[in-house]
VOPAGU-2260 file (C-alpha; in pm, 1 decimal, decimal comma):
REM VOPAGU-2260
SITE   aa  ch    i         X         Y         Z
SITE  MET   A    0   11172,7   -8320,1    1250,6
SITE  LYS   A    1   10945,6   -8037,4    1131,1
SITE  VAL   A    2   11128,7   -7892,0     832,7
SITE  ALA   A    3   11054,2   -7536,3     718,0
SITE  VAL   A    4   11204,5   -7427,7     386,1
SITE  LEU   A    5   11255,9   -7050,1     369,7
SITE  LYS   A    6   11351,2   -6905,0      31,8
SITE  PHE   A    7   11507,2   -6559,5      25,3
SITE  GLY   A    8   11513,8   -6375,8    -308,2
SITE  GLY   A    9   11783,7   -6143,6    -434,3
SITE  THR   A   10   11644,4   -5830,2    -271,9
SITE  SER   A   11   11607,0   -6019,6      58,3
SITE  VAL   A   12   11981,5   -6086,9      78,7
SITE  ALA   A   13   12107,3   -5773,1     -97,6
SITE  SER   A   14   12197,7   -5562,0     205,1
SITE  PRO   A   15   12297,7   -5605,9     570,1
SITE  GLU   A   16   11956,0   -5468,3     668,0
SITE  THR   A   17   11752,9   -5718,9     466,5
SITE  ARG   A   18   11982,6   -6006,1     566,0
SITE  ARG   A   19   11919,0   -5910,6     928,7
SITE  ILE   A   20   11546,4   -5962,7     868,0
SITE  ALA   A   21   11621,5   -6297,0     698,6
SITE  VAL   A   22   11819,2   -6403,6    1004,6
SITE  GLU   A   23   11521,5   -6312,7    1223,2
SITE  ARG   A   24   11285,4   -6518,3    1004,4
SITE  ILE   A   25   11516,7   -6816,4    1051,7
SITE  ARG   A   26   11536,4   -6754,1    1426,3
SITE  GLU   A   27   11156,1   -6740,4    1448,0
SITE  ALA   A   28   11137,7   -7083,2    1284,3
SITE  LEU   A   29   11386,3   -7222,9    1535,6
SITE  GLU   A   30   11188,4   -7076,5    1824,4
SITE  ARG   A   31   10877,9   -7254,1    1693,0
SITE  GLY   A   32   11060,6   -7583,6    1716,4
SITE  GLU   A   33   11110,6   -7613,7    1340,5
SITE  SER   A   34   11423,7   -7715,3    1151,1
SITE  PRO   A   35   11473,7   -7433,9     897,6
SITE  VAL   A   36   11639,9   -7476,7     559,6
SITE  ALA   A   37   11733,3   -7147,8     391,0
SITE  VAL   A   38   11751,0   -7125,7      10,9
SITE  VAL   A   39   11902,3   -6808,8    -133,2
SITE  SER   A   40   11925,7   -6620,9    -462,6
SITE  ALA   A   41   12217,1   -6408,3    -583,0
SITE  MET   A   42   12243,2   -6072,5    -410,0
SITE  GLY   A   43   12034,2   -5791,2    -552,7
SITE  ARG   A   44   11979,1   -5687,6    -911,8
SITE  ALA   A   45   12208,7   -5533,5   -1171,3
SITE  PRO   A   46   12417,6   -5319,6   -1147,1
SITE  GLU   A   47   12495,5   -5468,9    -804,7
SITE  PRO   A   48   12816,3   -5671,1    -851,6
SITE  TYR   A   49   12694,2   -6021,9    -760,1
SITE  ALA   A   50   12353,8   -6007,1    -933,3
SITE  THR   A   51   12296,9   -6259,1   -1213,3
SITE  ASP   A   52   12290,8   -5996,4   -1490,9
SITE  SER   A   53   12608,1   -5836,2   -1355,6
SITE  LEU   A   54   12785,4   -6172,3   -1368,0
SITE  LEU   A   55   12655,7   -6235,2   -1720,2
SITE  SER   A   56   12804,7   -5904,5   -1835,4
SITE  LEU   A   57   13152,1   -6043,5   -1762,0
SITE  ILE   A   58   13128,0   -6290,8   -2050,0
SITE  GLY   A   59   12938,6   -6088,3   -2309,9
SITE  ASP   A   60   12743,8   -6297,5   -2558,2
SITE  ALA   A   61   12842,2   -6636,2   -2410,6
SITE  ARG   A   62   12513,0   -6667,9   -2227,1
SITE  SER   A   63   12486,0   -7048,4   -2199,4
SITE  GLY   A   64   12707,5   -7351,1   -2163,2
SITE  PRO   A   65   12916,8   -7504,6   -1885,6
SITE  ASN   A   66   13140,9   -7200,8   -1843,5
SITE  ALA   A   67   12846,7   -6962,8   -1812,7
SITE  ASP   A   68   12676,1   -7191,5   -1561,1
SITE  MET   A   69   12993,6   -7212,5   -1352,5
SITE  LEU   A   70   13005,0   -6832,5   -1343,6
SITE  LEU   A   71   12634,9   -6782,2   -1274,5
SITE  ALA   A   72   12629,1   -7037,9    -993,6
SITE  SER   A   73   12882,3   -6827,1    -804,7
SITE  GLY   A   74   12623,7   -6557,0    -732,2
SITE  GLU   A   75   12412,1   -6787,6    -517,6
SITE  LEU   A   76   12722,4   -6946,4    -362,3
SITE  ILE   A   77   12830,7   -6602,1    -240,2
SITE  SER   A   78   12484,4   -6537,1     -93,3
SITE  ALA   A   79   12481,7   -6874,1      84,4
SITE  ALA   A   80   12825,3   -6821,2     234,6
SITE  VAL   A   81   12746,4   -6467,5     350,7
SITE  LEU   A   82   12410,0   -6553,2     509,0
SITE  ALA   A   83   12554,9   -6863,6     677,6
SITE  SER   A   84   12835,5   -6651,0     821,6
SITE  GLU   A   85   12588,4   -6392,4     950,3
SITE  LEU   A   86   12380,2   -6665,0    1113,8
SITE  GLU   A   87   12693,1   -6798,4    1284,9
SITE  SER   A   88   12783,2   -6447,6    1403,8
SITE  ASP   A   89   12434,4   -6427,3    1553,7
SITE  GLY   A   90   12477,8   -6751,8    1746,7
SITE  ILE   A   91   12293,1   -6980,8    1502,5
SITE  ALA   A   92   12498,2   -7274,1    1374,2
SITE  ALA   A   93   12481,6   -7279,7     993,9
SITE  VAL   A   94   12645,7   -7448,0     694,2
SITE  ALA   A   95   12650,2   -7311,3     338,4
SITE  LEU   A   96   12587,4   -7572,5      68,3
SITE  SER   A   97   12590,2   -7561,2    -309,6
SITE  GLY   A   98   12305,5   -7703,4    -513,5
SITE  ALA   A   99   12523,4   -8003,4    -596,6
SITE  GLN   A  100   12603,5   -8067,8    -228,9
SITE  SER   A  101   12231,2   -8044,4    -154,5
SITE  GLY   A  102   12152,5   -8322,9    -401,7
SITE  ILE   A  103   11984,4   -8125,1    -681,4
SITE  ILE   A  104   12037,1   -8362,8    -975,3
SITE  THR   A  105   11949,4   -8222,1   -1317,8
SITE  ASP   A  106   11968,7   -8302,8   -1686,4
SITE  ASP   A  107   12259,1   -8156,3   -1883,4
SITE  VAL   A  108   12079,0   -7858,3   -2041,1
SITE  HIS   A  109   12290,7   -7559,8   -1947,7
SITE  GLY   A  110   12110,2   -7238,6   -1859,9
SITE  ASP   A  111   11767,6   -7399,7   -1823,7
SITE  ALA   A  112   11820,3   -7740,5   -1663,3
SITE  THR   A  113   11537,0   -7963,8   -1545,7
SITE  ILE   A  114   11552,0   -8128,4   -1204,3
SITE  ILE   A  115   11555,3   -8508,1   -1241,9
SITE  ARG   A  116   11555,4   -8590,4    -872,8
SITE  VAL   A  117   11663,8   -8458,2    -533,0
SITE  GLU   A  118   11893,2   -8656,4    -302,9
SITE  PRO   A  119   11900,8   -8445,3      15,2
SITE  GLN   A  120   12103,6   -8675,9     240,3
SITE  ARG   A  121   12367,5   -8406,6     306,2
SITE  VAL   A  122   12095,3   -8157,5     397,6
SITE  ARG   A  123   11939,7   -8406,8     640,8
SITE  LYS   A  124   12277,5   -8463,6     807,9
SITE  VAL   A  125   12318,9   -8090,0     861,7
SITE  LEU   A  126   11969,3   -8069,8    1012,4
SITE  GLU   A  127   12036,6   -8368,8    1237,4
SITE  ALA   A  128   12347,9   -8187,3    1362,7
SITE  LYS   A  129   12116,2   -7901,7    1470,7
SITE  LYS   A  130   12257,4   -7664,5    1212,1
SITE  VAL   A  131   12081,6   -7453,6     949,5
SITE  PRO   A  132   12164,3   -7548,4     589,4
SITE  VAL   A  133   12192,3   -7235,5     374,0
SITE  ILE   A  134   12157,7   -7359,1      18,2
SITE  ALA   A  135   12256,5   -7185,2    -303,0
SITE  GLY   A  136   11945,8   -7187,0    -519,0
SITE  PHE   A  137   11915,6   -7175,4    -899,1
SITE  GLN   A  138   12169,6   -7452,3    -952,4
SITE  GLY   A  139   12232,7   -7824,1    -950,3
SITE  ILE   A  140   12463,1   -8084,9   -1093,8
SITE  SER   A  141   12416,5   -8312,0   -1393,3
SITE  GLU   A  142   12472,1   -8684,0   -1375,6
SITE  ASN   A  143   12795,1   -8617,7   -1567,2
SITE  GLY   A  144   12915,0   -8401,9   -1278,3
SITE  GLU   A  145   12873,9   -8061,2   -1448,8
SITE  ILE   A  146   12736,3   -7755,9   -1269,6
SITE  THR   A  147   12401,2   -7652,2   -1420,4
SITE  THR   A  148   12161,1   -7364,7   -1365,2
SITE  LEU   A  149   11780,9   -7381,8   -1363,0
SITE  GLY   A  150   11688,0   -7067,4   -1555,8
SITE  ARG   A  151   11561,1   -6729,9   -1439,8
SITE  GLY   A  152   11380,1   -6753,5   -1108,7
SITE  GLY   A  153   11525,5   -7099,8   -1051,1
SITE  THR   A  154   11575,8   -7044,7    -678,7
SITE  ASP   A  155   11198,6   -7075,8    -635,6
SITE  LEU   A  156   11224,0   -7416,6    -801,8
SITE  THR   A  157   11510,0   -7519,1    -571,8
SITE  ALA   A  158   11299,5   -7432,0    -266,7
SITE  ILE   A  159   10992,2   -7623,1    -386,2
SITE  ALA   A  160   11192,1   -7929,3    -492,9
SITE  LEU   A  161   11384,6   -7943,5    -165,5
SITE  GLY   A  162   11066,5   -7888,8      34,3
SITE  HIS   A  163   10905,4   -8185,2    -137,3
SITE  ALA   A  164   11213,4   -8406,9     -96,6
SITE  LEU   A  165   11242,3   -8318,6     273,1
SITE  ASP   A  166   10866,6   -8357,5     334,4
SITE  ALA   A  167   10863,7   -8002,5     469,0
SITE  GLU   A  168   10588,7   -7880,6     698,5
SITE  ARG   A  169   10591,4   -7550,1     514,6
SITE  ILE   A  170   10765,1   -7361,4     233,8
SITE  ASP   A  171   10777,6   -6982,2     254,7
SITE  VAL   A  172   10900,1   -6782,6     -44,9
SITE  TYR   A  173   11010,7   -6440,7      83,6
SITE  THR   A  174   11012,4   -6144,0    -152,1
SITE  ASP   A  175   11004,3   -5765,0    -140,1
SITE  VAL   A  176   10628,2   -5756,7    -206,7
SITE  ALA   A  177   10332,2   -5879,9      -5,7
SITE  GLY   A  178   10246,7   -6192,0    -205,0
SITE  ALA   A  179   10064,1   -6247,2    -532,4
SITE  MET   A  180    9831,9   -5967,6    -645,3
SITE  THR   A  181    9491,5   -5962,1    -811,7
SITE  ALA   A  182    9658,3   -5757,3   -1088,9
SITE  ASP   A  183    9970,4   -5548,7   -1142,7
SITE  PRO   A  184    9933,8   -5258,0    -894,3
SITE  ARG   A  185   10146,1   -5036,1   -1120,2
SITE  ARG   A  186    9870,2   -5048,1   -1381,2
SITE  VAL   A  187    9548,8   -5137,1   -1198,8
SITE  ASN   A  188    9380,2   -4929,8    -930,7
SITE  GLY   A  189    9254,3   -5141,8    -642,1
SITE  ALA   A  190    9491,2   -5434,4    -703,8
SITE  HIS   A  191    9570,1   -5606,4    -375,7
SITE  THR   A  192    9724,0   -5919,3    -228,2
SITE  ILE   A  193    9544,9   -6247,9    -290,3
SITE  ASP   A  194    9512,9   -6405,4      53,8
SITE  ARG   A  195    9467,0   -6759,0     -77,9
SITE  ALA   A  196    9503,6   -6927,5    -415,1
SITE  SER   A  197    9499,2   -7283,7    -536,5
SITE  LEU   A  198    9809,7   -7451,9    -672,6
SITE  GLU   A  199    9652,4   -7456,8   -1017,7
SITE  GLU   A  200    9559,2   -7087,7   -1005,5
SITE  MET   A  201    9912,3   -6986,4    -910,3
SITE  THR   A  202   10056,3   -7202,9   -1188,0
SITE  GLU   A  203    9827,0   -7036,2   -1441,0
SITE  LEU   A  204    9906,4   -6685,5   -1314,3
SITE  ALA   A  205   10281,6   -6757,6   -1325,5
SITE  GLN   A  206   10265,0   -6905,7   -1674,9
SITE  HIS   A  207   10062,5   -6613,2   -1809,7
SITE  GLY   A  208   10279,6   -6326,2   -1692,8
SITE  ALA   A  209   10256,5   -6274,2   -1315,4
SITE  LYS   A  210   10617,8   -6233,7   -1198,0
SITE  ILE   A  211   10575,1   -6320,6    -832,2
SITE  MET   A  212   10649,2   -6695,4    -865,8
SITE  HIS   A  213   10866,3   -6872,9   -1120,1
SITE  HIS   A  214   10636,9   -7070,7   -1350,3
SITE  LYS   A  215   10850,6   -7387,7   -1336,1
SITE  ALA   A  216   10839,6   -7376,4    -956,7
SITE  ALA   A  217   10463,1   -7324,7    -950,0
SITE  ASP   A  218   10416,8   -7612,6   -1194,4
SITE  TYR   A  219   10645,3   -7840,7    -987,9
SITE  ALA   A  220   10449,7   -7760,4    -672,3
SITE  GLN   A  221   10120,5   -7833,6    -848,2
SITE  ARG   A  222   10242,1   -8168,4    -981,9
SITE  MET   A  223   10375,6   -8269,4    -641,0
SITE  ARG   A  224   10069,5   -8127,5    -458,5
SITE  MET   A  225   10309,7   -7925,2    -243,2
SITE  PRO   A  226   10160,0   -7619,2     -67,9
SITE  TYR   A  227   10365,3   -7305,8     -14,5
SITE  ALA   A  228   10329,1   -6938,5      72,3
SITE  ILE   A  229   10460,5   -6621,4     -92,9
SITE  ARG   A  230   10536,7   -6366,5     178,8
SITE  SER   A  231   10674,7   -6019,2     230,5
SITE  LEU   A  232   11014,1   -6036,6     400,2
SITE  ALA   A  233   10933,5   -5725,0     601,0
SITE  THR   A  234   10588,4   -5819,7     733,3
SITE  GLY   A  235   10551,3   -6194,4     686,2
SITE  GLU   A  236   10213,3   -6136,1     520,1
SITE  GLY   A  237   10128,6   -6271,1     179,8
SITE  THR   A  238    9954,7   -6540,5     -23,4
SITE  VAL   A  239    9896,6   -6898,0      89,9
SITE  VAL   A  240    9893,5   -7140,5    -204,5
SITE  ASP   A  241    9729,8   -7476,9    -141,9
SITE  ALA   A  242    9533,7   -7752,6    -311,1
SITE  ARG   A  243    9248,5   -7762,9     -63,3
SITE  LEU   A  244    9042,8   -7456,2    -149,9
SITE  GLU   A  245    8671,6   -7415,1    -199,9
SITE  PRO   A  246    8639,4   -7142,0    -464,8
SITE  ARG   A  247    8397,6   -6866,4    -370,5
SITE  LYS   A  248    8453,3   -6645,3    -672,6
SITE  PRO   A  249    8483,5   -6695,1   -1047,9
SITE  VAL   A  250    8804,7   -6493,5   -1090,2
SITE  THR   A  251    9110,9   -6475,7    -865,0
SITE  GLY   A  252    9349,7   -6262,5   -1067,2
SITE  VAL   A  253    9419,0   -6086,7   -1395,3
SITE  THR   A  254    9756,4   -6059,3   -1565,8
SITE  ALA   A  255    9890,1   -5930,6   -1896,7
SITE  SER   A  256   10194,6   -6044,5   -2090,4
SITE  GLY   A  257   10449,6   -5826,7   -2262,8
SITE  ARG   A  258   10446,4   -5775,0   -2640,0
SITE  VAL   A  259   10357,8   -6073,3   -2856,7
SITE  THR   A  260   10284,5   -6132,5   -3225,8
SITE  TRP   A  261    9968,2   -6301,2   -3349,8
SITE  ILE   A  262   10011,1   -6525,5   -3651,9
SITE  ARG   A  263    9739,4   -6658,4   -3881,0
SITE  ALA   A  264    9850,8   -6908,2   -4145,8
SITE  ILE   A  265    9588,3   -6967,1   -4414,8
SITE  ARG   A  266    9642,4   -7295,4   -4599,8
SITE  GLY   A  267    9562,6   -7195,9   -4957,7
SITE  ASP   A  268    9336,5   -7423,5   -5163,6
SITE  ILE   A  269    9435,2   -7755,2   -5012,4
SITE  GLU   A  270    9134,1   -7983,1   -5024,6
SITE  ASP   A  271    9303,9   -8308,6   -4929,0
SITE  ARG   A  272    9300,0   -8358,2   -4552,7
SITE  GLN   A  273    9632,3   -8545,7   -4546,2
SITE  ARG   A  274    9807,7   -8270,3   -4740,0
SITE  ARG   A  275    9667,1   -8005,3   -4504,5
SITE  MET   A  276    9800,2   -8201,0   -4207,1
SITE  GLN   A  277   10141,6   -8232,1   -4373,0
SITE  VAL   A  278   10158,9   -7855,8   -4424,1
SITE  GLU   A  279   10066,4   -7800,6   -4059,9
SITE  MET   A  280   10333,7   -8047,1   -3945,6
SITE  HIS   A  281   10596,5   -7871,5   -4159,2
SITE  MET   A  282   10499,0   -7539,9   -3998,5
SITE  PHE   A  283   10532,9   -7672,3   -3646,8
SITE  GLU   A  284   10858,4   -7854,7   -3725,9
SITE  ARG   A  285   11015,2   -7536,3   -3861,2
SITE  LEU   A  286   10905,3   -7335,2   -3559,4
SITE  ALA   A  287   11045,1   -7599,0   -3324,6
SITE  SER   A  288   11374,4   -7619,3   -3517,1
SITE  ALA   A  289   11406,5   -7241,9   -3491,7
SITE  ASN   A  290   11350,5   -7270,4   -3114,5
SITE  ILE   A  291   11038,0   -7053,6   -3134,4
SITE  SER   A  292   10780,8   -7125,8   -2864,5
SITE  ILE   A  293   10416,6   -7082,5   -2961,5
SITE  ASP   A  294   10107,3   -7019,6   -2750,6
SITE  GLN   A  295    9729,8   -6984,6   -2789,5
SITE  VAL   A  296    9725,6   -7233,9   -3074,4
SITE  THR   A  297    9400,8   -7277,7   -3269,3
SITE  ILE   A  298    9360,4   -7507,6   -3572,0
SITE  ASN   A  299    9039,3   -7502,4   -3773,0
SITE  GLN   A  300    8905,9   -7462,1   -4125,4
SITE  ALA   A  301    9009,8   -7094,8   -4125,4
SITE  GLY   A  302    9373,9   -7188,6   -4078,0
SITE  VAL   A  303    9631,4   -7214,9   -3801,4
SITE  MET   A  304    9654,3   -6937,2   -3545,3
SITE  PHE   A  305    9912,8   -6892,6   -3271,1
SITE  VAL   A  306   10111,4   -6638,1   -3073,2
SITE  VAL   A  307   10488,9   -6590,7   -3033,3
SITE  GLU   A  308   10674,6   -6365,8   -2792,5
SITE  GLY   A  309   10803,4   -6030,3   -2911,8
SITE  ASP   A  310   10755,6   -5854,2   -3244,7
SITE  ARG   A  311   10844,6   -6147,6   -3471,9
SITE  GLY   A  312   10626,2   -6095,9   -3776,9
SITE  GLU   A  313   10906,1   -6076,4   -4036,2
SITE  ASP   A  314   11088,7   -6372,3   -3881,3
SITE  ILE   A  315   10777,8   -6589,4   -3907,8
SITE  ARG   A  316   10706,9   -6478,3   -4264,7
SITE  LYS   A  317   11058,0   -6578,2   -4371,3
SITE  LEU   A  318   11038,3   -6907,9   -4187,0
SITE  LEU   A  319   10707,1   -7014,3   -4341,1
SITE  GLY   A  320   10715,7   -6819,5   -4666,0
SITE  ASP   A  321   10786,1   -7110,4   -4903,7
SITE  LEU   A  322   10505,4   -7329,1   -4768,9
SITE  ASN   A  323   10163,4   -7330,3   -4931,7
SITE  VAL   A  324   10025,0   -7086,6   -4675,0
SITE  ALA   A  325    9938,5   -6718,1   -4663,9
SITE  VAL   A  326   10096,1   -6576,2   -4347,5
SITE  ARG   A  327    9916,0   -6288,0   -4177,4
SITE  VAL   A  328   10080,9   -6124,3   -3876,1
SITE  ARG   A  329    9988,4   -5865,1   -3619,2
SITE  GLU   A  330   10257,4   -5732,1   -3391,2
SITE  ALA   A  331   10229,8   -5514,0   -3078,6
SITE  CYS   A  332    9977,8   -5739,4   -2905,0
SITE  SER   A  333    9946,7   -5846,0   -2540,5
SITE  LYS   A  334    9782,1   -6148,9   -2388,7
SITE  LEU   A  335    9530,3   -6068,6   -2114,7
SITE  SER   A  336    9474,1   -6374,5   -1894,6
SITE  VAL   A  337    9186,7   -6404,7   -1648,9
SITE  VAL   A  338    9237,9   -6684,0   -1393,2
SITE  GLY   A  339    9005,3   -6841,4   -1138,8
SITE  GLU   A  340    8903,4   -7190,7   -1031,3
SITE  GLY   A  341    8553,1   -7061,6    -967,4
SITE  MET   A  342    8485,9   -7011,4   -1339,4
SITE  ARG   A  343    8446,9   -7389,1   -1364,7
SITE  TYR   A  344    8126,6   -7360,7   -1167,2
SITE  GLU   A  345    7984,8   -7024,1   -1270,8
SITE  PRO   A  346    7840,1   -6972,8   -1621,0
SITE  GLY   A  347    7871,8   -6644,9   -1806,4
SITE  VAL   A  348    8233,4   -6559,0   -1720,7
SITE  ILE   A  349    8342,4   -6517,7   -2083,4
SITE  HIS   A  350    8035,7   -6303,7   -2154,5
SITE  ARG   A  351    8128,6   -6075,0   -1865,8
SITE  ILE   A  352    8489,5   -6047,1   -1985,2
SITE  VAL   A  353    8387,1   -5965,9   -2341,8
SITE  SER   A  354    8128,6   -5713,3   -2221,1
SITE  ALA   A  355    8380,8   -5541,0   -1995,2
SITE  LEU   A  356    8637,4   -5513,9   -2276,3
SITE  SER   A  357    8374,3   -5389,5   -2520,2
SITE  ALA   A  358    8262,2   -5120,8   -2276,2
SITE  ALA   A  359    8626,6   -5014,1   -2238,0
SITE  ASN   A  360    8664,1   -4999,7   -2618,5
SITE  VAL   A  361    8931,9   -5270,9   -2621,2
SITE  GLU   A  362    8960,6   -5474,4   -2941,4
SITE  ILE   A  363    8956,8   -5854,1   -2904,2
SITE  ILE   A  364    9194,7   -6002,8   -3161,4
SITE  HIS   A  365    9190,0   -6369,4   -3059,2
SITE  ALA   A  366    9078,2   -6574,3   -2758,5
SITE  THR   A  367    9140,7   -6917,5   -2608,4
SITE  ASP   A  368    9034,0   -7076,5   -2281,9
SITE  SER   A  369    9106,4   -7369,2   -2050,7
SITE  ASN   A  370    8936,4   -7497,0   -1737,6
SITE  ILE   A  371    9038,2   -7201,7   -1521,9
SITE  THR   A  372    9190,0   -6945,4   -1761,0
SITE  VAL   A  373    9055,3   -6725,3   -2037,8
SITE  SER   A  374    9329,9   -6566,1   -2249,3
SITE  ILE   A  375    9242,4   -6280,2   -2482,1
SITE  LEU   A  376    9475,7   -6119,0   -2731,5
SITE  ILE   A  377    9446,5   -5739,5   -2733,4
SITE  PRO   A  378    9650,4   -5441,9   -2863,0
SITE  SER   A  379    9946,0   -5376,6   -2631,6
SITE  ASP   A  380    9854,2   -5010,9   -2597,1
SITE  ASP   A  381    9522,0   -5116,2   -2443,5
SITE  ALA   A  382    9661,2   -5367,9   -2193,5
SITE  ALA   A  383    9636,6   -5150,3   -1882,3
SITE  ARG   A  384    9283,3   -5037,0   -1970,1
SITE  ALA   A  385    9180,1   -5397,5   -2036,3
SITE  GLU   A  386    9321,9   -5519,5   -1702,9
SITE  GLN   A  387    9140,0   -5244,7   -1517,2
SITE  ALA   A  388    8811,6   -5318,1   -1693,8
SITE  VAL   A  389    8817,5   -5689,4   -1608,4
SITE  HIS   A  390    8943,1   -5623,7   -1254,0
SITE  ASP   A  391    8649,1   -5388,5   -1201,0
SITE  GLU   A  392    8396,8   -5622,8   -1364,8
SITE  PHE   A  393    8472,0   -5900,0   -1115,1
SITE  HIS   A  394    8502,2   -5660,7    -817,6
SITE  LEU   A  395    8852,2   -5783,1    -737,2
SITE  ALA   A  396    8935,8   -5463,6    -549,5
SITE  THR   A  397    8677,7   -5534,7    -279,6
SITE  GLN   A  398    8600,8   -5905,8    -278,7
SITE  ASP   A  399    8685,2   -6134,0      14,0
SITE  ASP   A  400    8972,7   -6366,9     -72,6
SITE  LYS   A  401    8950,4   -6568,8     246,4
SITE  ALA   A  402    8823,9   -6894,3      99,9
SITE  GLY   A  403    8808,1   -7187,6     335,6
SITE  THR   A  404    9103,6   -7427,2     352,5
SITE  ASP   A  405    9267,2   -7684,8     570,8
SITE  GLU   A  406    9551,1   -7483,9     728,4
SITE  LYS   A  407    9745,9   -7778,9     860,4
SITE  THR   A  408   10068,1   -7721,5     669,9
SITE  VAL   A  409   10052,7   -7381,5     508,6
SITE  THR   A  410   10029,4   -7118,1     777,5
SITE  THR   A  411   10292,9   -6985,6    1012,5
């Protein structure tokens, strides 16, 4: 059995016209001799009635918990039932399944559950009966039997997890855009679809602000070494994401976050190393207790530096104010992230980034790097200019993305 998992996002199931295209994508898989599994999101975006935000508006501030998850799961259940019915009307036998029926077993964290394992026996039985399972994404069931949801974009995660559990030949994530882009085309001239990216590159792009793939799904695929593709529903074109790529360029894509706050905590006149470490631990414990996620962490003799989402300067000052630290904050920042596996093998990438930003008169506030990502904190007002400068420096508008790969399981 050659399983093909086809994920259809909210805009892909929002109207009779887009659902008709989804039906045709499923039919194409059947005609190729594949056994398709459809995974669907809730229909459309707010203010459409079955979109996730529209459902949330029914319960006001009660945004998490078992009752909220029960409500939110209904959006995908409606999509699954509707698409399954339309497949049946078109002569394709189909069965709608919930996440629980499909064997998505999660922890008991409501609103942002983690998948523990997938037990897809029911899905296999539907496939063996020559029917198409249409699965409600974004949801699962805890071991206590409670409905859970996987967080924003969780349908991507459902598709990847099911694809891995079913040993799928391919996973196609259908959206209303033509795959992952070298940069945000709304801000950067010359941004275009990335033909091919590695699993690690896509994980980094998703984690650092690119909205095309849910970061938990990209991370899951990387850990499981599971290739997938991000494709336009209308054209079928898009980005193939695989592990077996030979990088031919230092940079694959550039992305910028929303507004963040940069924090620098200076540890007074603490000479004793143990006392300095205790102060640092108290800082991190307080941040964790306040459920504040931190990023771009640097610890050195100059102090502790990190970034938090949003304009949170006053919140951080109050949280850390009674510790023996001087808290300096800078709000209205953005994180510019430059991603590419090729930078592992090509020296001078950071020099080129810094030179491009300097030439564009963009201030560099703070910088960190990993094996394949350089993240630079810049003023939010300069984010678009910074993206364009780096995009131009690495000739991303014109370079050839067609790196060599083994296409055994990732093309259609």
